[in-house]
N, C-alpha and C positions, 0 to 999 in steps of 0.2 A: 526414536524420534520420527514423528509423524507430522505431516503438513496439515494444518487444519484450515477450514473455508476462509477464515479472516485473514490468513497469510496469503492465499491465492487470490482472494478478492482485493485486498490491500494492493498487491504486485500488479494486478490488472489495472486498478485505478491509477496507480503510478505511471504505468505504461501509455494508458490513454491520455494522460494528463500531458506527458512528454510529446505524444503525437500533437494534441490539440496546441500546446504551445508552439511547437515547431510549424505548424499550419498557420497559426496567428502571425507567426514572423514573415511566413512566406507572403501572406496577402496584406500584411502591413496593420494588422488588426490587434492593437493594444489590448481591447477588451477579451479577444480570444486567448490571447497569451496569459493574461491575469486568471482566466477560467481555468486555463490548463495548469498553471501553477497552484491553484486552489485544489484542484483534483489531485495532483500530486502529493500536495500535503495531506490531504485525506487519506490517500492510499497509503502513505507511510505511516501515518498513526494507525491506521486500520491493521497494517501488517505488524506494527509494534504489539498491538493488543493481542494479535494472534501469536507472536513470539512469546509473550508473556504467559498466554494460556499454556502453550506448549512447554515452557520451562516449569510452570506450577505442576503439570501433568508428569513431567519427567521426575519431579522432585517426590511426588506422591508415590510414583511407581517404585522409585528407588527406596523410599521410606518402608514399603510394603516388603522387601527383600531381606 
């Protein structure tokens, strides 16, 4: 089990989105909150793609054994 770059980038986008959303709440900016939520969604999707790639890789490795 290895971590690939899609998993890392996705997790970082999710975290950045959470920070942006909270910053938007603090300053009362709905626009920033929405941008943060979008970034979180993109991050979750990218991490999911990375998880899928890892699962496929694991299955291929198991099949070779």
